LONUVEX-594720 format. One record per residue: residue number from 1; residue in one letter; x, y, z of N, C-alpha, C in turn. Coordinates in nm, 3 decimals, m for minus. Layout:
<recs>
<rec NUM 'A' <X Y Z> <X Y Z> <X Y Z>>
...
</recs>
This chain:
<recs>
<rec 1 'M' <5.355 7.066 0.863> <5.471 7.104 0.834> <5.574 7.091 0.963>>
<rec 2 'G' <5.684 7.006 0.873> <5.792 6.937 0.972> <5.893 7.038 0.965>>
<rec 3 'I' <5.970 7.022 1.093> <6.094 7.135 1.168> <6.183 7.142 1.026>>
<rec 4 'T' <6.212 7.075 0.967> <6.325 7.087 0.848> <6.231 7.211 0.751>>
<rec 5 'S' <6.123 7.200 0.714> <6.018 7.286 0.636> <5.991 7.412 0.674>>
<rec 6 'A' <5.964 7.427 0.816> <5.974 7.579 0.895> <6.120 7.663 0.866>>
<rec 7 'I' <6.216 7.546 0.916> <6.355 7.639 0.874> <6.367 7.670 0.735>>
<rec 8 'V' <6.335 7.596 0.671> <6.342 7.658 0.512> <6.293 7.750 0.489>>
<rec 9 'L' <6.125 7.796 0.544> <6.070 7.896 0.509> <6.094 7.991 0.589>>
<rec 10 'F' <6.143 7.977 0.706> <6.195 8.133 0.737> <6.309 8.162 0.720>>
<rec 11 'A' <6.404 8.091 0.629> <6.545 8.151 0.562> <6.507 8.209 0.466>>
<rec 12 'V' <6.378 8.160 0.374> <6.394 8.198 0.243> <6.327 8.346 0.299>>
<rec 13 'I' <6.217 8.381 0.370> <6.174 8.505 0.420> <6.264 8.559 0.482>>
<rec 14 'W' <6.378 8.529 0.522> <6.469 8.621 0.615> <6.519 8.665 0.487>>
<rec 15 'F' <6.584 8.610 0.405> <6.674 8.659 0.288> <6.627 8.756 0.205>>
<rec 16 'I' <6.465 8.708 0.177> <6.375 8.785 0.069> <6.347 8.923 0.165>>
<rec 17 'V' <6.333 8.933 0.279> <6.305 9.038 0.344> <6.469 9.147 0.340>>
<rec 18 'F' <6.556 9.068 0.386> <6.684 9.112 0.383> <6.759 9.225 0.245>>
<rec 19 'L' <6.681 9.122 0.159> <6.705 9.218 0.036> <6.616 9.340 m0.008>>
<rec 20 'V' <6.509 9.368 0.085> <6.427 9.468 0.067> <6.460 9.558 0.174>>
<rec 21 'V' <6.510 9.528 0.299> <6.548 9.601 0.398> <6.680 9.658 0.383>>
<rec 22 'L' <6.809 9.602 0.284> <6.902 9.651 0.252> <6.929 9.785 0.203>>
<rec 23 'P' <6.859 9.836 0.097> <6.898 9.929 0.039> <6.851 10.064 0.110>>
<rec 24 'L' <6.718 10.016 0.221> <6.655 10.110 0.298> <6.753 10.220 0.390>>
<rec 25 'G' <6.727 10.347 0.372> <6.813 10.439 0.475> <6.980 10.412 0.438>>
<rec 26 'M' <7.016 10.386 0.288> <7.135 10.416 0.269> <7.174 10.510 0.194>>
<rec 27 'Q' <7.292 10.604 0.253> <7.349 10.704 0.207> <7.501 10.672 0.150>>
<rec 28 'T' <7.491 10.733 0.015> <7.611 10.717 m0.050> <7.740 10.799 0.010>>
<rec 29 'Q' <7.849 10.764 m0.047> <7.961 10.857 m0.019> <7.944 10.995 m0.088>>
<rec 30 'T' <7.885 10.982 m0.204> <7.916 11.123 m0.237> <7.755 11.204 m0.160>>
<rec 31 'E' <7.684 11.137 m0.147> <7.563 11.225 m0.056> <7.615 11.253 0.073>>
<rec 32 'A' <7.731 11.172 0.132> <7.786 11.207 0.278> <7.884 11.301 0.287>>
<rec 33 'G' <7.938 11.306 0.130> <8.063 11.437 0.110> <8.232 11.340 0.111>>
<rec 34 'E' <8.230 11.232 0.152> <8.348 11.147 0.198> <8.364 11.040 0.109>>
<rec 35 'V' <8.432 11.061 m0.030> <8.432 10.938 m0.087> <8.595 10.870 m0.099>>
<rec 36 'V' <8.582 10.761 m0.053> <8.691 10.723 m0.029> <8.786 10.669 m0.164>>
<rec 37 'P' <8.881 10.711 m0.195> <9.001 10.727 m0.321> <8.986 10.558 m0.356>>
<rec 38 'G' <8.962 10.537 m0.469> <8.965 10.418 m0.547> <8.792 10.372 m0.508>>
<rec 39 'T' <8.697 10.446 m0.488> <8.551 10.330 m0.504> <8.497 10.440 m0.566>>
<rec 40 'H' <8.361 10.441 m0.602> <8.276 10.475 m0.677> <8.208 10.581 m0.572>>
<rec 41 'G' <8.159 10.657 m0.587> <8.084 10.744 m0.507> <7.962 10.713 m0.469>>
<rec 42 'S' <7.893 10.608 m0.564> <7.774 10.572 m0.547> <7.793 10.458 m0.417>>
<rec 43 'A' <7.877 10.413 m0.380> <7.949 10.328 m0.249> <7.866 10.364 m0.183>>
<rec 44 'P' <7.834 10.219 m0.070> <7.756 10.317 0.073> <7.866 10.361 0.150>>
<rec 45 'A' <7.815 10.496 0.224> <7.890 10.544 0.331> <7.891 10.464 0.437>>
<rec 46 'N' <7.776 10.449 0.486> <7.783 10.295 0.599> <7.666 10.233 0.604>>
<rec 47 'V' <7.718 10.155 0.585> <7.615 10.020 0.563> <7.515 9.992 0.653>>
<rec 48 'N' <7.602 9.934 0.803> <7.526 9.914 0.920> <7.439 9.765 0.889>>
<rec 49 'I' <7.545 9.691 0.880> <7.441 9.547 0.831> <7.417 9.510 0.969>>
<rec 50 'K' <7.459 9.544 1.061> <7.400 9.434 1.201> <7.267 9.477 1.223>>
<rec 51 'R' <7.229 9.653 1.193> <7.125 9.695 1.251> <7.007 9.652 1.142>>
<rec 52 'K' <7.078 9.610 1.018> <6.954 9.580 0.916> <6.931 9.435 0.926>>
<rec 53 'A' <7.001 9.379 0.993> <7.017 9.217 0.995> <6.879 9.181 1.144>>
<rec 54 'Q' <6.911 9.277 1.233> <6.815 9.310 1.316> <6.676 9.304 1.322>>
<rec 55 'V' <6.673 9.443 1.241> <6.526 9.437 1.152> <6.479 9.348 1.089>>
<rec 56 'T' <6.590 9.319 0.962> <6.492 9.210 0.894> <6.464 9.055 0.997>>
<rec 57 'T' <6.541 9.063 1.104> <6.495 8.906 1.138> <6.356 8.942 1.228>>
<rec 58 'L' <6.348 9.065 1.296> <6.183 9.094 1.328> <6.098 9.079 1.251>>
<rec 59 'W' <6.095 9.161 1.138> <6.017 9.137 1.008> <5.999 9.002 0.991>>
<rec 60 'A' <6.090 8.910 0.969> <6.095 8.769 0.919> <5.995 8.697 1.025>>
<rec 61 'I' <6.005 8.749 1.133> <5.982 8.635 1.266> <5.828 8.667 1.229>>
<rec 62 'G' <5.778 8.779 1.235> <5.642 8.837 1.210> <5.569 8.746 1.092>>
<rec 63 'L' <5.626 8.774 0.969> <5.582 8.735 0.841> <5.598 8.567 0.842>>
<rec 64 'W' <5.694 8.488 0.866> <5.688 8.343 0.890> <5.573 8.260 0.994>>
<rec 65 'A' <5.526 8.353 1.112> <5.437 8.353 1.217> <5.305 8.334 1.119>>
<rec 66 'V' <5.272 8.444 1.062> <5.163 8.468 0.949> <5.128 8.327 0.863>>
<rec 67 'I' <5.252 8.277 0.761> <5.245 8.195 0.652> <5.250 8.118 0.758>>
<rec 68 'A' <5.331 8.081 0.835> <5.361 7.946 0.927> <5.151 7.879 1.001>>
<rec 69 'G' <5.140 8.006 0.987> <5.026 7.992 1.074> <4.922 7.940 0.967>>
<rec 70 'V' <4.912 7.993 0.857> <4.791 7.963 0.718> <4.811 7.857 0.724>>
<rec 71 'I' <4.963 7.828 0.706> <4.956 7.644 0.619> <4.927 7.564 0.721>>
<rec 72 'L' <4.960 7.587 0.858> <4.966 7.505 0.991> <4.795 7.435 0.978>>
<rec 73 'S' <4.739 7.585 0.962> <4.554 7.566 0.997> <4.478 7.542 0.893>>
<rec 74 'G' <4.535 7.515 0.743> <4.495 7.446 0.633> <4.383 7.550 0.597>>
<rec 75 'W' <4.395 7.714 0.616> <4.302 7.791 0.544> <4.324 7.826 0.412>>
<rec 76 'I' <4.485 7.771 0.370> <4.491 7.780 0.212> <4.579 7.667 0.198>>
<rec 77 'T' <4.533 7.601 0.100> <4.577 7.457 0.073> <4.681 7.469 m0.054>>
<rec 78 'V' <4.771 7.376 m0.105> <4.833 7.370 m0.230> <4.721 7.363 m0.334>>
<rec 79 'R' <4.598 7.252 m0.302> <4.484 7.241 m0.398> <4.404 7.378 m0.434>>
<rec 80 'D' <4.416 7.460 m0.313> <4.347 7.611 m0.361> <4.429 7.714 m0.463>>
<rec 81 'L' <4.562 7.669 m0.490> <4.627 7.729 m0.587> <4.679 7.672 m0.723>>
<rec 82 'D' <4.589 7.580 m0.721> <4.612 7.472 m0.873> <4.491 7.553 m0.936>>
<rec 83 'W' <4.538 7.656 m1.024> <4.457 7.710 m1.137> <4.425 7.639 m1.230>>
<rec 84 'F' <4.533 7.538 m1.259> <4.518 7.483 m1.393> <4.436 7.333 m1.380>>
<rec 85 'E' <4.406 7.307 m1.251> <4.329 7.147 m1.219> <4.416 7.074 m1.254>>
<rec 86 'R' <4.559 7.042 m1.228> <4.646 7.000 m1.217> <4.652 6.843 m1.117>>
<rec 87 'M' <4.569 6.895 m1.006> <4.584 6.799 m0.889> <4.429 6.796 m0.883>>
<rec 88 'S' <4.350 6.741 m0.941> <4.188 6.696 m0.966> <4.215 6.574 m0.901>>
<rec 89 'T' <4.141 6.538 m0.804> <4.120 6.416 m0.737> <4.113 6.281 m0.856>>
<rec 90 'P' <4.118 6.163 m0.875> <4.104 6.084 m0.942> <3.972 6.035 m0.914>>
<rec 91 'E' <3.917 5.961 m1.035> <3.789 5.913 m1.012> <3.853 5.739 m0.944>>
<rec 92 'V' <3.714 5.745 m0.836> <3.761 5.640 m0.782> <3.607 5.550 m0.825>>
<rec 93 'S' <3.644 5.431 m0.874> <3.514 5.331 m0.892> <3.490 5.207 m0.782>>
<rec 94 'I' <3.407 5.224 m0.711> <3.352 5.132 m0.621> <3.280 5.037 m0.685>>
<rec 95 'T' <3.340 4.887 m0.672> <3.260 4.803 m0.727> <3.211 4.692 m0.608>>
<rec 96 'D' <3.075 4.645 m0.636> <3.010 4.588 m0.519> <3.056 4.414 m0.558>>
<rec 97 'E' <3.142 4.369 m0.467> <3.161 4.229 m0.468> <3.092 4.150 m0.397>>
<rec 98 'T' <3.038 4.072 m0.463> <2.955 3.939 m0.390> <3.012 3.824 m0.332>>
<rec 99 'D' <2.980 3.782 m0.260> <3.015 3.631 m0.278> <2.941 3.517 m0.326>>
<rec 100 'G' <3.033 3.449 m0.398> <2.961 3.386 m0.483> <2.911 3.231 m0.497>>
</recs>
């Protein structure tokens, strides 16, 4: 895995984890009892994006390390995920050439 692949893998994992972490612990304005005029009652009262980004980064680093380790070790390869055998190895014919 190259450096670009590692960075892209981390970015994808980070955003997926962020989308999971984002709604955790959210309190709506209705639940807080302070609905700002002009907003819906279901709007978040305190988003705290910085804290959620920190938690996301910690989880993403751990997940990235595990996934990158599996990829680099070769424990699971792309061929292991080939359930329809589209990546089967081609037949190689060896011919015996003799000097004539």
